[in-house]
C-alpha positions, 0 to 999 in steps of 0.5 A: 499500499502506498504511503497515504500520510497527510504531511504539510507539503512544501507548498507555495508560500501562501499555501500553509494551512487549509483555507477555513473561511466560512464565507460564500464562494462568491466572496473569495479574496481576489487580491492580486499579489505582486510580480515579486511575491508571485515569483517566490511562490512560483519558484516554490511551487515548481520545486514541489511539482518536480518532487510531486510528479517525478514518478507520475508523468506518462509521456508521449501519448498519441494526439489523436487518442488523447483527443478521443479519450479526454475530449471525447472528440473523434474526427470521423464522427464530425464529417462536416468538420473534416474540410475545416480541419484539413484546410485550417491555417495558422496566423502569424503569431500564436497568440493571435491564432488563439483568439477565436479558433476554438470557438470557430470550431465549436460553432461548427458543431453547435457547441452550447458553451462559447468561451472567452479567451484570456491572455496572461490573466490572474487565476484567482484561487484559494491557495496561490495566484498564478498567471497562466499564459492563456485560458478560456472562461465564460466570464467577462474579460474585465474579470480575473477568472477564478480557477474554479471556472477555468475549463482548461489552460494553456502554457505558451513559451514564445521565443519571438513571433512565429513567421507567417510562412508554414515552411519549416525551419527545423531541420529534421534528421529523419523526415520519415519519422513525422508521420505522428508529429513527434520529433525523432529525438523526443521518440528516443528520449527517456525522461525520468526527471521532471523538466522545468517546462513539465513543472510549469505545466503541472503547476497549472494542472495542480491549481485546476485540481485544487479548485472546483468540483472536478475529476480531472483537468487538461490543457496544453503547452506550446513552445515556439512551434512545438505543441503538447496536450496535457491531462491530469487526474488523481493518479498523475499526469499524461503528456502527449506527443510533441507536434510542430503545429505550423507544419501540421496545422490540422493536428492543432485545428483537431486539438481546437475542435476537440476542446472547443466541442467538449461539454463540461463533463469532458472538460473534467467537471464532475458528472454529478454536477448539473446546471440549468440546461438554459444557462450557457455559462460556467461561472457560478454554482447558482443553480447547480445541483448534485444529482445522485442517480436512483439506480446507484445511490444508497440511503443510510446505514442500512443501504436502502434503495430509493425509488427516484434520484437524490437531488440537492441544491448547491447552497452558495451561501457557504463555500465549495472547498477542495484540497490543495493538490492534484495527486491523492484523494482530492477531497472536495466538500460541497455545501447542499440542501435537499430538495424534492424526494431528498428533502422528504428523507433528510429534511431541511437541515444543512448538508455537505457532500464529501467527494473523494478519490480513495485507493481502490484497494482499500476499504471505502470510508462509507463501509468503515462508518457503517461498520462503526455505526452498526457495532455502536448501535448494538453495544454503546448506543450513546455514542452514535451521536459522535460519529458521522450521520451518513445520509446517502453515498455513491461509489464508482470506479474509474470507467463508471466515472468516465475518467479518461485514464480508464480508457487510455491504456496506460499501465497503473499499478493496482496500489495506485488505482482510485475509486470515487465516492460521493457521500452526503452527511450532516454539516459540522463545524470546524474545531476552531469555531468553538467559543470557549475553552470549556466548549473545546474541552467538551468536544475533545472529551466527547471524541476521546470517549467515542474513539475508545468505544468504537475501538472496544466494539468494532476494532477499528482505529481512525488513523488520522486524527487531527484538527480537520477531522475533530469537529462538533455541531450544537444540539437543541439545547445549544450545547456543543457535541464533538464529532470524529469525522473522516474515516477514510484512512480507518483500518481494522484491528490486526490479529494478536499474532501480527501485533506480536510479530510486529514487535518481534521485528525490534529484535531485527530492525531498529528505527532509522533515524533521519539522514542528511542535515539535521534541522537548524532548530535542533541542537548539536547535542541532539544531532550527537544523541541521534547519531550515537543510537543509529545502528550500522545496519538499516535493514535485516531481513524479518523473521516474520511475515507481516501485513503491508505497513504504511504511514497514515495520518496528517503530519503534525499529528502523526505518533512518534513511533511511526514517524521515526520508523522507516518501515512503519509499524502496524497502527495501535490504539496507543498511536491514536491516543498520541494523535489525540495528545498532539491535537490537544497540544497543537490547540493549546499552542497556536489556536487564536480564539478571538480570530477563530483560527490556528496560527502556524506551528513551524515545528510541526508543519513541514513537508519532511516527516523526519523534521517533525519526528526530531521536534517531537522527540525533543518535546519528550526528551529535552525536558521542561525548557523545550516544553515551556517554549513550545507553549510560550505563544499559547493564548492566555485563555488556553494557558490554564489548560496547558498545565490541567491537561497538556503537561500531565499528558506530556509526562506520560508520553515522555516516560513512554518515549524514554521507554522506547529509547531504553529498548533501542539501546538494549537492542543495540547492546544485544547486537554487539554482544551477539557479534562477541558470541556471548550467548548467556548475555544475549539470552538475558538481553532478549528476556529484558527486551521482551519485558521492556516491550510489554511494559512500553506497550501497556503505558499508553492506555484509555485508563491512563489517558483519562486519568491524566485528564482527571476524568472517569473512564466511564460515565452514567450513560455508559451503562449500555457499554461493555466493560473495558476489561472484556476483551475486544475479540469477545465484543466483536464476536458478540 
């Protein structure tokens, strides 16, 4: 299974956290940064693109096949257009040629949408403000088009005006190779690294996929007379063959005809999004609907089939939010209100649709939600109110979504394949919307308890506890009710044998500490300490076969053992408890209750997980001075909570971190003794290591966690809940 962590990637400088405005999508900031500011952001973005897509670009895809599969255009389906395409003649300069060519082709086949071309417009977005060289939009030319409403982009790198003559000045060594419009050198070239031009193009695809309700994005790149078509989805990018548009004007005409006649779905807009057929513009969600087909949609926990489509109106008083980045789940949150038959089922409360592309090989989020809710209903029903109230959902594979990649005959590893899911649920408030410390404490306590009873009743671990996934709503009495949301990375409990084999691994392979330069925030003593416990061998063959392991979670909240271990350990209940501690510490350290936002926590919000691990190691091993410096900027309202809750838990997790370090030192000693042939000492160390591991694993428990918070493990309302002493295996079987 590939790495599914949610770290803080090296985004452009303006992209540090999720945008958390609660304003309408029409009211997004449209400020334009200066050229100097944009240049810095652009450089950061290009660097990130080269890393992000280094192994995710499929190159030299045939142009005609690209037009067919991406834009659903086949020249044979438009015989009346053949003459226009074959007689198409480029104009003297490429920019001039762009002005109305796509619309000429669109009008030839009665396209319903006519786009207005922009040149060097600033794309307004949640995260950055890049200027694509060329794009099309139905918005008036006087406006800067938001990325949400850009159907495609073009990157145009000209080195002077292109001569009016169509005679070529490019001297090809092998004219016979021009049959597909690809330079011979390009055919032979095997490119692994992402070039600067590719990174520049990927940057725009990344922005398009970070905005709006999209399944994929497309566009093209031109450098002088060379043209390439580009496609991007949640699995990577596809680049077409390069062709000389002046020597082969028919290919360029084909491209213009293809995207000029494509409908919104073939330009990447979600097929579940529908607009009024009388509106030719793509510039607002006003009047837009999310339609879940009757033959696919499932209702609630019981997967009931409705008798008609479930239709939801997009609520434009709230904003559509899309996760930053092209590759991955690409989570999009769409505010909704039920209408028609859906309103009859779900009422008039505010809803949201969560749309995401999850790994096809993983258990889907809706299934985990249904498992968790079913088990709670049977054994701990009082905690149902803290788990997502799923109204309805639809799941599709790539082909069912009409995703071009499904038909492009491009090899894709099984672990890289994704499936799409849309889930409609109740709208919950973000954690930073709490009105007081007491409200936060209530939400936190609710989530800790609910998480525990989910574990006890269904053996499911969340894997991704973070400030973005802990939310709340207000009950009829106005009091907050904590919610644990986003179960897309959840996992069922491994067997006891698998856990034992995972611990046995410590005899064979020790955690691998960060290679290369240590972060500037760490002292030389820390560097020396880490280097002293780093082993000479980074890997030793394992004795026990284990299920695939991978890092899961959001960087600032991932447990230290998972961060530090190169071959990640199996996820345990204690890891989720540690994530809950980091959530508490994060809120106390950087939450600004007057502005209802989280400031940036630089030490934990980095793209390099090793650097986050070093910072957390310092928190646990460097004692009181580092603890005090971590919370030196805490808001005055939250400083008492640092002493009341954070410090007792910090002491608990610090002891566990020191115990883990002791085990590593014992393993080092055992290895040295084994090399010297001192078998009796090795046997003694084996026993000591085994007992130390057992003691270490028992340190972080629900009882210990709640005791440090000064809270009882059980509430009077837990009368229907089983005792903590009942083994999980028995609970799950009952």
